[in-house]
N, C-alpha and C positions, 0 to 999 in steps of 0.2 A: 717732490720738494715743495716747500711752502712758497707761494707767490704773494707779492705785496698787496694785491687787491682782494684778498680773502678776509672775511671777518674773523675775529677771535673773541671767544667768550671766556672770561676769567672765572676762577672758581667761585668768586663772590656773586657771579651772575651778570656782571657788567659786560656788555659786548661792544667792542670797538669795530667800526666798519671796515677797516683795513689795517695792515701791519706797519704803517708809517706813523711815527710820532715825532713831535718837536722836542728836541733835547732841551733840558733846563740850561739856560744861559744867563750870565750876569749882564744886565743892561743899564743899571743905575738910573732908572727912570722914575722911581718912587719919590715921594716927598721926603723931607729930612726925617720925619718920624715913621716912615715906612708905609704911609697910606698910598694906595694905588692912585695913579694920575690918569687923566683922560688920554694922554699920549700913550701910556702903557696899555690901557684897554684897547686902543686902536691898533697898537703894534701887534698884539696877540690876535685880534680879530682879522687883521690883514693876512695873517699867516695860517689861519685855522682851516680854511677851505681845502678839501682834498685829503686832510689828515685823519687818522684814526683818533688821535688824542694830542693835546698840547700839555706838556709838563712845564709849569711856570719856572722861572728862576727861583732860587732859594728864598724862602720866607722865614725870618727868625721867629722862634717860639718864645723868646724872652728878650727884653731890652739888652741884657748883658751878653746875648748871643749874636748881636749885630756884627757883621764882618766888614762892611764897607759902606760908604755914603751912597744914598740912593737905592738902598736895599729894601725889598718888600718885607713887610712884617705881618704876622698873624698872631701877635702876642696879646691883643686887646680886643674886647668885644666891640669897642667903638669903631673898629675898622670893618665891621661886617657889611655895611651898605656898599662900600667901594669894592670889597672882595666879591660880593654878590653880583655887582655889575660886571666885573671881570669874568666870572664864571658864565654868566648869561651871554656875554658877547662872544665867547669861544663856542659855546653850544649852539648859538644861532647860526653859525657857519657849518654845523654838522659834525664837529669834533667833540670828543669827551674832554672835560676840563679836570686836570689833576694839578694840585698845588704841591710843590716840593717844600718840605719843612725841615728846618735845621737849626743848629747852634754852632757858631764859629769856633767856640772854645779858644784855644791859644792862637788861632789864625786871625787875630784882629789886633787892635792897638788901643792904647789909652786915649789917643786923639779921637778915634772913632766912637769910643764909649764915654766921651766927655770927662776924661780923667780917671775913670774907673779901671782898675787893673783887670786884664783878661783872666779867665779861669780855665782850668783843664783838669784832666784826671790827676796829674801830678805837676809839681813846680819845675817843669823841664821846658826850656825854650825850643822852638822849632829850629831846624838847621836851615835857616834862610837869612838873607841879609836884613839887618836891623830888627830881627825877631825879638820880641819882648818876653821876659820870663813870666809865665802865668802863676796864679795862685791856685793851689790844689783845692778842689771842691771838698767840702765836708760831706759826710754821709747824709746829713739832713738836706744839704743843698743838692746832692745827687737825686734824692727822692723828689725834691721840688722841681728839678729839671725834667725828670721823667714824667711827672704830673703835667708839666707845661706842654710836653709833646701830646699828651692826652687831651689837654684843653685846646690845643691848636687843631687837633683832629676834629673835635666837637665843633669848632668854629668853621672849619672847612665844610663839614656836613651842613651846618646852619646857613652857610653862604651859598649852598647849592652846588658845590663842586661834586664831581663824580668819583673823586678819589684823592689820596695823598701819596706822595713818595717820600720816604725817609731818606735823608741825605747822609748816608753812612760812608761817603767817599771823600776824595780830595783833601784828606787830612783834617777834616773838621771834627767836632767833638765826638760824634758817635765812633768814628774811626780812631780817635785819640784814646778812647777807652779800650779798644781792642788791640791797639799797637803796643808792643813792648818798649818802643822808644818813648812814647809820650805817657805811658802808664807804668809807673814804678811803685805803685801802691803796695802796701803789705797787708791790707785788710781784705774783706770779701770781694772787693772789686778789682783786685790786682793779683799779679803773680802768674798762675797757671792760665792756660787758654780758657778753661771753664770759668775761672773767676773774671778774666778780662771780657768774656762774653756776657757776664751777668747783667751789665748795663743794657746791652742790646735785648736780652731776654725780657728784662723788666720793662723796657721801652715798648716792646711788642705787646706785652700784657696791658700796658696803659692805653696804647692806641686802640687795641681791639675792644677794650672795655668801653671806650668812647663810642666806637662803632656800634657795639651791641646796645648801648644805652640810648643813642640819638639817631642812628640811621633808620629811616623809614623805607628805604629802597636800597638795592645793591650798591655797595661802596667799595672801591678798590683801595688796597694798601700795597704799595710796592716798596722796594728797598734798593738803593744804589750803593755800590761798593767799588773800591779801588783794589785791584788784584795783588799789588805788591808795593813795598816801599824800598827805597834805596839806602835809607839810614841803617846803621848798625848800633843796637839791635833794631829790628823793624819787621813789619809784616812780610812774610815770604809766600810764594805761591802755595806751599803746603798748608800754611795757616789759612789761606783763603779757601782752599778745598775743604778744609775742616769746617770753616764757617758756613760754607754752602751746604754741608751735611746737616747742620742745625737748621738753616733757613728753609731747606726743601721740605722739612717735616713740619713747618709752621703753617699758619693760616695765610701767609702772604700770597698775593695774586701773581706777583712777578718779581724778578730781580733784574737789575739794570747795571751792567758793568761800565765803569768809567775808563775809557781808553782814548788815546790821542789818534789812533788808527785802528780800525776793526781787524786788520791783519797783523797787528803788532806781535812781535815775539817777546816772550818773557826775558827779563834780565837774568833770571836764575838759569844756569846752564842745564839743570836737570829737567827743565820744561821748555826746551827749544825745538822739539821735533815737529811742532805744529804751532799755529797761532794760539795765543793765550785764550782767545775767544773759544776755540775748540776745546781746550782743557776745561774751561768753565762750563761749557754746554754739556760735555760728557759727564761732569760731576753732578749735574742736576738730574740726570737719569730720566728725562722727560716728565719729571714730577712737578716742575715749576717753569713757566715760560721765562725766557731770557730776552732782554732787550740788548742788542748789540749796537755799538756806536763808534764813531771815529772816522772822519774824513770821507763821509758818504756824500757824493756829489752827482752821480748819474745812475742810470739803470743798471749798469754792470756792477757798480758798488753795492746797490741794493740787493741784486741777485746773489752776489758772492757772500755778503754778510748774512743773508738768510739761510745759507748752508749750515751755519752754526748758531742760529738764533731764531726765535719765533717772531720777533718784532725788530724793526730797525729805527733807531733814533737819528734824527738829522738836525744839526746845529747851525753852524756858520752858513751853510748853503741857503738855509731858509732865512737867515738874517739878511742876506744880500739879494735873495731871489724869493720873495714872499709867495709867489704863486707856483713854486717849484713842483709841489705835489700835484696840482691840477695839470700842469704841463706833462708830467710823467704819466698820469692816468690817460691823458688824451693822445699820447704818443708823439707829443711835440718836443722830442728830445733835442732837436736842433736849437730850440729856443731856451734851453737851460743855460743859466749863467755858467760860463767856463773860465772867465778871467780869474787870475789870482786874487785872493781876498785883499791883499795889500793894495791892489789896484782898484778893486770894486768899492772900497771905502771912499774913494775920491769921486765916484760918479753915481752911486746908488743913493737916492734921497733918504736921509735919516734925520730924526729930530735932534735937537742940539745935545741933550745929555747922552744919547746913544752914539751920535757921531763923535763926540769928544772921547768917549770910552773906546770906541773902535779905532779912532785915529791914534790914540795913545798906544794901542796894541800893535798897530801897523803904521809906524811913523814913516813919513816921506824920507827917502834916502837923501843924504846931504852930499853935495858935490865935493869930490876929493880935491 
């Protein structure tokens, strides 16, 4: 069985020193225009030691793809100096630096976009409170967006990152094109699975064209996905297994499943005999490394998750326990933070934007 302290070399040639990576998390620490801040650089540097890689929080590839205030951006060349500083700070602590790139699609608001209407595959609102109805992208705009992902990849290379992760999960634009809920198009980008996959296929072509044109050393390209949707119509586990058939035959270095817990069972009754992570791992047929994630806090979680994954991503534990990976490697398990995150937010030092974001997620209980 895979152990967390063994290196892994991806097909691109990049080697990570161990099987622990920091999961991409929203922290709202960037400037209003998406430029990296000093606090943000320090935040990642503080957590990089002992990890194989850090995957940054989502960085938008177009201004219209911004999902929330304080979000990282990789949409303009003027951001390269700060992005380069971020990559170097992570690498200086021994970890590889991957930047996650995305477009929010319909999962944003006019307020976030300074009055501009959000866009998506189709003019269908998300099934969530106060969701706004997006405008359907034209074919020409689809091509521009696909090119924007290629341009973002070029910037990641020029900034010195070791790789990018395409954020095809959490109902953002890439997933919106594959989902029958958000994609009701009747042209070449909608309808059948093959047509709904077309956006992803062309996205991969754009990204790898940038890698081939600009990378002078091995460069990782990963892909994150959500295994199922609860809307009807929506992505089901069978759709995801079909998607993985396509992805495992591509040039991708890894895929990264988005789960709230690594041992989560699928909503679909046809796929409840084992955790969804196991179904995903089996579907990849050892042809593509899988990053498992969700609720990893201690050595037992790491060991268990690695039974059905090659790499483990750790999120909130690292947010509140920055030296977690070092403690794990040194066998200092008793020093690992074990308090509930709702309590940890009240005593772990966090800068103001990050504290405000975390405190909103874990509000203090009110007295009855």
